[in-house]
N, C-alpha and C positions, 0 to 999 in steps of 0.2 A: 537687597540684591543677592546676598549669599543664599538666603532661603529660596528665592525664586530660581537661582542657578541650579540648586540641588533638586528642586521638586518640579519646576516648570520648564527648565531648559531655555533654549533660544526663544521659543514662542511665548513663554511666560514673561521673560524679560521685556520682549517687544511690546506685549500688551500693557505691561506696567509703565514703560516709557511713553507709550502713546497716551495713556491716562495722565501722566505727569505733565506732558507737553500740551495736553488738550488738543491733540491733533493726530498725526500719523507718524509711525516709526517703522523702518524696514531696513533690510540689508540688501545692497545692490552691487552688481559688478561694475567695472569701470565703463562699460558701454551703456549703462543705465538700466540694464535688465534687473528687475526686482527678484531676488532669490527667496525672500521670506518677508512677511510684513504682518502687522497687527490689524485686526478689525476687518479683514477681507472676508467676503462671503465664501463658504467652502466650495461652491460650484463655479465661482466666477474668478476672473483674473485678479491678481494682486495689484491694486492701483492706489495712487495718492488721491487726496481730495479733488473734487471736480473743478474747483477754481484754481488749481495748480496743475494745468494740463500737460506741461512739458517737462515732467520730472526727468526722463532719460537725458534730454538735452542739458538740463541744469546739472545733473550728475556728471555728464561728460565734460562740461565747462569747469566744474569744480575739480575734477581729476587733473585737467590740464593746468589749472591754477595751482593746485597743490604741488604738482611736479615741477612747474617752472619756478615757483617761489620757495620750494622746500618747506612749505608750511605744514603745520600739524592739524589744521582745521580750516574749514571754509564755510562762509555764510553768504546767502544771496537773498535780497528782498524781492518779492514778487507781488507787490501791491499789498494785499491784506495778510499775506503770510511771509514767513522767513524760512528758507531751506538751509539746514545745517548739515554739514558733511564731516565725518571723522573716519580716517582710515583705521581699520581694525588691526591690532598687532597680531603677531604669530604667523603660522604658515599661510601662504597665499592660497587663494581659491583655486583648486585644481581644475574647475570648469571654465575659468576665465580665458577669453581669447588671448589677452595679453598676460602671459604667465608671470610677468614681473609686477603686475599690479595687484595690490591687496584689495579685498572687498571693503566696502564702506558702510558705515552706519549713517543712514539718511533720516532726518527728522524734519517734518513740516509742522510748524507751530504758528499760531496767530501772532500778529504784531500788536504790541511790542513783545519781544521775547521776555518770558518770565525771569525774574532775578534768580540767579543760581542755576538755571537750566543748563548752561554751557558747562559749568563745573560738574553737574550731575552726569552729563553725557560723557565727559572725559573719564569720570570714575567708573562708568559702566562698561567701558571698552574692554578691560581685561576679563571680567567674568563672562561677558558676551562672547569674546573670542575663545575662551576656554570651553564654554558650552558648545560652540560650533565644532571645536576640535574633538571633544568627547563624542558628539553625535556623529561626526565623520568616522571615528574609530568604530563606533557601534554599527554603523552601516556596513563598514568593511567586514566586521566580525560576522554579521548576518549573512553577507555574501559568501564568506568562507564556509560558514556552517551550512548554507544551502548547497554549495558546491560539494561539500563532503557528504551531505545527506543524499544528493543525487548520485554520487559515486557509489555509496553503499547500496542504494536502491538498484543501481545497474548491476552490481556484483550479485545481489540476491536474485535478480531476474535471470542472470546467466546460470546461477545454480539451479533455479527452478526449471530451466529449460535444458538442463543436463550438460551445459558447456563448461565443464569443470576446469579445464586447463586455462581457458580464457579468463574465467572468474578469478583464478589464483593469480594470474598475471596482473589483472586490474587491481586486485586487492593488495598487491605488493607495495603500492604507494600509500596504503592506509594502515591503520593499526586497529586492533591487534591482528596477528596472522590468523588466517582461517583455520579453525580447529578441525580435527578429523580423528575419531568419529564425533558426532554431535548429538545434542538434543535440541529440537526446535521448540521454542516457547512463544505463544501468542498471548499478549497482555491487552485486555480491553480496559482502557483508561476512562475514568469518570469525567464527564464534561469536556472541557478544553485543556485538560492537564497533561497532555501527552508529553510535552517537553519536560515537565517536572518529573513525570514518572520515568522518562528516559534517564534523567540524572540519578534518580534513586536506583535504577537498575545498574548503572555504571558503578555507583558506589558500592552496591551490594556484592558485586563479584570482582571488584578491583580492576575493572576494565578489560576482563578476559573475553567477554562475549561480544559478538557482532550485534549491534543494536540498529535496527532499520525501522524507519517510520513507514508503515504500510501504505502503498500508493492507492489501495482500493478502499480500505475502511479508515476513515479519518480518526477514529478513536483507538486504532490498534497499533501496537508495537510488536515487531517480530524480533526475537532474540535467537541467534544461532550460538548455542552454548557448548563449551567443551564437555564431552561425556566421559569424564575420567572416573574410573572405578565403577561401582554400582553393579547392577545386574543387567544382563543382555535381554532387553525387552521386559514385558510383564508390566502389570499395573502396579504402581508404587503408592497410589493414594486410593483409598476405598471410595465408593460412590457417596458416602456421607461426609467426605472431605477429610477423614482421618488418615493418618499414615498407615501404610501397609508394609512397612519395612523397606530396607534398601536405601542407598544414598549414593550420590556421585557429585562431581564438581559443580553441576548445575543446580542441585537441590537448594543450596543456600540462597541462590539468586531467586528462583521462581517462588519459593515459599516465603522468602523474606519480603518480596514485593507485594504478595497477597496480604501479608500481615501488616506491612508498613503503610500501604496506601489504602485509605478507606474507599470502599465500593469498587476496588480494582478486582478484576476477574482474570484468572490465569489458567491456561491449558498448556500441557507439556506433552511432547511426543515420546515415543520409545527412543532408545539409542539406535542411531542409524549412521551409515557412512555419509561423509560429506556429499558424495555423488547422489545420494537419495534425499537431498534437502526437500524436494517437492513432496515426497512421501511423508517426511517429518512434519512439513507444514500442514498437510491434510490431517494427520493424526492430531496435531496440536489444536487445530480448528475444531475437530470433533470433540476433543476433551474440553474445549472452551464452552461448547454448548451444554455440556453436563455441569461444568463448574458454576454456571449461572444459577443452577437450581440447588446447590449444596451450601451449607452454612460456611464452610471454610473458604469458598470462592477459589479453590485450587484443586485441580484434578489432573492426574496423569493418564495418558491413553491406555485403555485396556488392551491386553494381548490379543491380537487378531492378525494373522498373516495377510500380506497383500495377495490378491488373486493372481497377480503376475508371477508370484513365486511358485505357484502350484499347477500351472497350465502345462508344463513339460514341453517336449519337442513339438508335439502336435499344436500346442498353442502358439509357439514361436513361429511355426510354419504358417499357421492361419494369419497371425498378425502381419508377418512379412508380406504375404500375398495381398492382404487387404490394403496395406499402406504403400505398396510399390508404386501405384500410379501417382501418389502424392510425393513420395520421396524421389522419384525420377522426373518430376515435372520441371520443364525448362521454360521460363517465361519468354513471351514473345518480344517484350520490350525490356530495356535495361532497368527502367524505373518500376517495373512490375515485381511483386514479391516472388522470391524463389522458393524452393522446396522447404528449406529450413525455416524460413520466415512463416510459411503457411503452416508448417507443423507446430511452430511455437504459438501461432494464432489459435489453432485448434485446441491446443492444450490449455491456453489461457481462457478461452471461451468456455470450455467444458468445466474448468475450475471456478470461474468467476461470473459466468453468464454475461449479462449486459455490462457488468463492472469491468469487463476485459478492456474496455476503451481506456479506463484509467490505468490499468496495468500495462497495456501496450503503448499508451500515449498516442492513440490514433482516434480519428473521428468515427462516430457510429456508422456513417455511410461507408467508410473504408472497411470497418469490421464486417458489415453486412455483405459487401462485395467479395471480401475474402472468403467468407463462409459459403457464399453461393458457389464460388470456384472450387472450394474444397469438396462440397457435396457433389458437384459435377464430376470431379476427378475420381472420387471414390464410389460413385453410384449410390450415395446414401441420401436419405431424406433427414436432414439434421433437425427437423421439427419433431421427429419421432423420438421418444425416449429410448426405444429399442436400438435405433441406429446410434444415438448418442452414447449409450452404454457400450456398444461394440467398439466404437471409435476410441472411447476413453480407455477401455481395456487394452486395445491394440497399442496405443501410445505408451501405456504404462509397461507393457511387455517389452516394447522396444527400448525403453529407458532402463530396464532391469538387466544387469549383467547375466549372461547365460549360465555361468558356473554356479550361481546361487539358487537357480531354479530347481524344484523337485524333479529328479530324473524320472523318466518313464519306466514303469515296471517291466515292460517288454517292448517288442517291436512296435513302431508307430503304426497306427491304423490309417491307411491312405484313403479311407472312404470320403468322398466329397459329394454331398447331396445338393448343396447350393440352394436348399429350399428357403423360402421366405413367406411364411404364413403371417396372419395378422398379429400373432403374439410373439413370433420368434424374432430373435435378433438377426441382423443381416449376415448372410454368408457370402463368400466370394467364390466364384466358379473357376478361378485360376487353377491350373492343373495340379500344383503341389499344395494347394490350400486345403485345410480341413474346415468343414462347416463348423460354425461356432457351437452348435448343439453337440457335435461330436467332442469338442474340447470340454464342454461343460459336463459330459458324462464320465470324465476321468475320475477315478476313486478319490484322488487328492482334492480335486475341485468339489466333489460331492461332500467330503469332510469339511472343507472350508465353508460351503453353503450351509451345512447343518449348524456350524458354530455361529454363523451370521444370524440365522433365524431362530436360534434356540431361545432367546429371551422373549419372543412374541408368540402368542397363541390366542385362539378364540376371537373375541371382538377386536383386540389389538391387531391381530393378523389380518382380519377383514378390512380394517381401516387402512392398513399399509397396502394391501393388494388393491383396494379401490383407488387410493392416491396414485399408485404407480400406473394403474390402468388408465387413469385420467391424465397421464403425462405430467404428473407432479403439479397440477394446477388445483388451487384451493376451491374455486367456484364450482367446477364440475364435480369435484370430490364431495363437497357439501351437499350438492343436489342429489347425487347418487346415494349418499348415506341418509338423506332425508333430515339433515340437520343444518344449522346456520353456518355461515363461513367462520365466525369466531369460534363456534363449537368445534368445527373441523380443525382449526388452528390449535385449539387447546388439546385436542386428542393427539395431534402430531407432536406438539411440544412435550407431552407426556411420553410419547414414543422415543423422543430424543434422549430422555433420561434413561429409559429402559434399555435402549440399544447402545447408549453412550456414543452417539453419532449426531452430527448436525444434519437436519433434514430440510429445514425451511430456508436457511441462508447458505449461499455457496461459499466454499466448496461443500457440496451436499453428498451424503452417502447414498443417494437414490440410485446411482449407477451400480454400486456394489449390491444393493438390495434387489434391484431388478435382475441382475445376473444370478444371485443366489436363488431367487424364486424360480427363474427360468431353469436353473440347474436341477432343482427339485422336480419341476414339471417334466423335464426330459427323462429323468431317472424313473419317475412314475410311469411315463408313457412306455419306456423300454421294458419295464417289468410287466406291464399289462400286455404288451405285444408278445413277450416271451411266454406268458401264461396262456395266451390265446393259441400260439403256435404249438 
């Protein structure tokens, strides 16, 4: 009994009892409802033998007899079988209709009852009751863990959508406090070991980091770690997985996890303000794509400024004009999504593609309907990579505080062309808006584009251009390059390592790369136009 109680729990004990009784054993409520039993088919109801058809009535009669007589057990003969009832000691069943009634052990055994069976059943009552109590506590613990996990996920969602004050209010009920500034770490766990890796992460940093189970990728953990000390930005792990100098409060955590957990892969962001958690997540995800290809399985994001930081006043005016129809949208019905919800939907879809349904906890039809509405409000075709890249940049500009942006070197250029050719990103013809091409011609943006594209040249650049021209789809890319789909995938995987960015899995760097290529094209076109004139 003790061995079964430790290893098999209630189910193991009931199976053993049913074998010893050569019949059926179960636990029932006072109204006859069977709570658990041995030998039942997994997909069918829990029932007693067919020739004992009225077990609920027999249990109800037994409960009345036990109550009236103050007895400690009850037996009833039903022809070929005997039904034995024993109230279980300990806390009462919380699901029972009669809160004062204890659950009962019910055993159906062939007549005559085997010698010693009644004594055996009396002896098993205590371990059986303790098993039930332990299992009830475990169920409560799991519910508490699930509630805490959902709460942490909600806080992360608020941070990712820029709702910092609300996130801090919700996080006040949980531990630890949200750090600021932070490094975001994405851990890819082997197999189904995410819970175990979460425990390792908590022990590695003494519980200082926010650990969230990713709602999109079942094998990912997201850590929001304190960024104490260290260097402001910059890559602190070389592409070969070796250290590149520098350390901070999160180093012990992310490096320790990669070292302690076999086949675990870790990507870490630069140091960012808590308000830029979404940026930190994108950086960590890109670093994760590189970490899969290096021996150390641990990489920190390479230094690369966000495009939203270098667009200046012209870019902020363009983004404001583009997003105004979305941000001023008033739903016709109370149950329809408002402007903030639509903006969050757009950001989630641009980051996670079809996985946004898991991130937002909505049905795919709901997501599709919202995207149609967003496209109509903004006048964009969200099936085009050009329009996706423009919307992504506009949302990132909106989420970036104006004081940290690179200032304009001179007066803003109010030129508005509003042109939209086959390769250009969408522009808005609102009076104060700048066409996106005008924003991309800024010297700071040109410098950013050169840094983005510096690692690629020759055949690698042609592969990248073809992939972006084919809207980021592998099949058309492979056909245009004249290679197989696996061959195209292999080339893009190599590009991920070269660029230190994720391309094939969202969040993907394809928007930034499209913008960088477009910026270079606009600069070349401007130079050619100047030479001609």
